[in-house]
C-alpha positions in Angstrom: 0.0 0.0 0.0 1.4 3.4 -1.0 1.8 5.9 1.8 -0.3 9.0 1.5 1.4 12.3 2.0 0.4 14.9 4.5 -2.4 17.1 3.3 -2.3 20.8 4.3 -5.0 23.3 3.6 -5.9 26.8 4.8 -9.5 27.7 5.7 -11.5 29.5 8.2 -12.7 27.9 11.5 -16.3 28.0 10.2 -15.4 26.1 7.1 -13.3 23.2 8.6 -16.2 20.7 8.4 -17.1 21.7 4.9 -13.5 21.3 3.7 -13.1 18.0 5.4 -16.3 16.7 3.8 -15.2 18.0 0.4 -11.9 16.1 0.8 -13.8 13.0 1.7 -12.4 12.8 5.2 -14.6 10.5 7.4 -16.1 12.1 10.5 -14.4 9.5 12.8 -10.9 10.2 11.3 -8.6 12.1 13.7 -7.2 15.3 12.3 -4.9 18.0 13.7 -5.8 21.6 13.5 -3.2 24.3 13.9 -4.4 27.7 15.0 -2.0 30.5 14.0 -1.9 33.8 15.8 -3.5 36.6 13.8 -0.3 38.5 13.5 2.2 35.7 12.8 2.8 36.8 9.2 3.6 40.3 10.4 6.0 39.0 13.0 7.7 36.7 10.5 8.0 39.5 7.9 9.5 41.9 10.5 12.1 39.3 11.6 13.1 38.3 8.1 13.1 41.8 6.6 16.7 42.6 7.5 17.8 39.3 5.9 15.8 40.1 2.8 17.3 43.6 2.5 20.8 42.1 3.0 20.1 39.7 0.1 19.1 42.6 -2.1 15.4 41.8 -2.2 12.4 44.0 -1.4 9.0 43.4 0.1 7.6 43.4 -3.4 10.1 40.6 -4.2 8.8 38.6 -1.2 5.2 39.1 -2.3 6.1 38.0 -5.8 7.9 34.9 -4.5 4.9 34.0 -2.3 2.5 34.4 -5.2 4.7 32.2 -7.4 4.8 29.5 -4.7 1.0 29.6 -4.3 0.6 29.3 -8.1 3.0 26.2 -8.1 1.1 24.5 -5.2 -2.5 25.3 -6.3 -2.7 22.5 -8.9 -1.6 20.0 -6.2 -4.5 21.0 -3.9 -7.0 19.6 -6.4 
């Protein structure tokens, strides 16, 4: 039997059940939910900004790279 890879998706708390149903996850299956703080992205960006500047990149470059990564992953999400 082939091992299934970890599935990661982002949704709102109110949509967890609907997304699980859409993915065909049985109600009795155990899942792990990670709740991120509202400002985790801002904190990460603030911490990484000096490194980005030192590498010669800008905030626009970061946004472009994030958008590119999302576009690459989107087809894998089904």
